[in-house]
N, C-alpha and C positions, 0 to 999 in steps of 0.2 A: 203320744210324746211327740214334742216338736224339736227338731234337729236344725242347727244353725252350723254350718262350717265356713272354715277363714274365705272363702272364696265369694262368698256372698249369695250362698244359695239356701233358704230355709224350705226343709221338708216338713210334711204335717201331710196324713192319711195318706202316704204314698203319692202326694202331689209336691211339685217344685213350685218354689216363688224365689225370685229375684230380691234379694234385700240389702239395705245398706248397713254399714257396720262403723265401728268408730273410726275416725279419720286417721288414728295409728295402730288399726287392728283388735284384734284379740290377744287380752294378757290373762295369763295365770295368778298374776299379782299385780292387780288392779290399783291405782291411787288415784286420789279425788285429785281431778283436773288435767290426766294424762290423755285424754281422747280416746279411750281404749273400751273395748267391749269385755267386760269380764269372762273368764272361760270358766266352766262348772255346770252343774245341774241345779237347777233352780224350780221352785213353784212359782204359780201366777199368783197376783194379787189382784185388787180389783179393777175394772176397766172406769176409767175418767172419760167423759164425751162432753162434747158440744152440743146442744140440746135444738141450739139455732140452726146447726149445720148438718148433722147426722140425725136420720128421721127413722123410726121402728131399728134400733140398735138391738140383734138378738144373739144371746149369749147366755149362757148358764155362768157365768162368772158375774158377781154383785157390781152393778153399774151405778155410777154416782154422776150429776151432771155437773157440769164444770160452772163454777160461780167467779165474777171479776176478778175477786180480791184472793183465789185461791193460788197457792205457790208451793214449790217442793223446797225444801230449805237446804244450800247445798255449801253451808259455812260449817265447817268440823268444829267450829269453837261455841257454838250456837245449841242450845239443850234440844233444838227439834230438828237437829241434823238427821238428814235423809227420812225426814219425815215430811207429810202433808201440812200445810201452814195456812193462814188467811193472814193477808198482809198486801201493803202497797209498796214496800221495800224493795227498791229495782234492782239489790244484789240478789236475790233468790230467784228461783226457777220459776217464772209465772208461767200456769196453767195455762190461761185465757192469753190466746194469741193471734195478733193480725194474721201469719204468714201459713195458717191451715194445720202445720205439723202437728200438733197438738189437738187437733178435733177428735182424735181418738187416741188416748191411752193406756196401754196394758202394764200395770207394774210388774217387773220383773221381782221377784222378791229375794234380791241381791243386796247384801248387807243390812239386813233386816232382824234378826233374832240372833246374837246381839247386833245391834249396831257398833262399830268399832271406827273411831275419829281418823279421817284420811285414807278411807278403805275405797270413798266411790258412794256415787248417791245421784239419786235420779236417773236409775236404770230402768228405760221404759222399752215398751214394742211402742211405736208411733207411727205415723205418716212419711214416707220418705219424699224428699223432694223431687221432682220430673226427672233429675238426669243421676238420683241414686247417690247422691255425694255423699262424704262420709260424715257422721255425727259426732256429737260429744262424748260417744259412748253407747248410746243408744242403739236398737234395731230399729231399721226405718222399712215399711213397705208402701206398696201402692195401696190404696183406699180399699179398691175392688177385693184385694187379695186378706188384707187383715178383715174386712167384714164375713168374707168366706170363710176363714179359720175360727173367727169367732163365733161363730155359728156351732161349731162341733168341737170345741175346748170344753172341758171339765173342768171343776174345781181341783181335780187328783190331777190333772194334767201337769206335766212336768217340760221344762225347756231345757235342753243339752245343747251348750256354745262350745264346740271343738274349737281350741287354736290350734 
């Protein structure tokens, strides 16, 4: 189990890690674009990573290399809403980024089965900015910490985000 508290602490295997949360905190009722991290208990999805930036990624989760045209659809009116897509469309959440935040992405299975319009999309665990500034709704961790956690998580591991 991974536990995330509203004070910006993530706990896994009795270790505490500092983490970034949504700019507007944690929400029990998340909406698209509210810049809040959704509260609840979720499973973890696939790990997407930049092979040119991350070497020898060790995890029990399914790994997928990020390609330049990969994006996550955050348009509630699109049939690919909250799903991986391949596009050059700048309105989508590009996974191949210059700022290194998405060098490693762990999908949090929020609003996945079923997908509900406007409930929120592209909720990930990804790399944090140096100052742990707020995210658009994701959880951000230091690279070393995310790599450490990925070594021990299993497909059954859940993440509990507490409001």
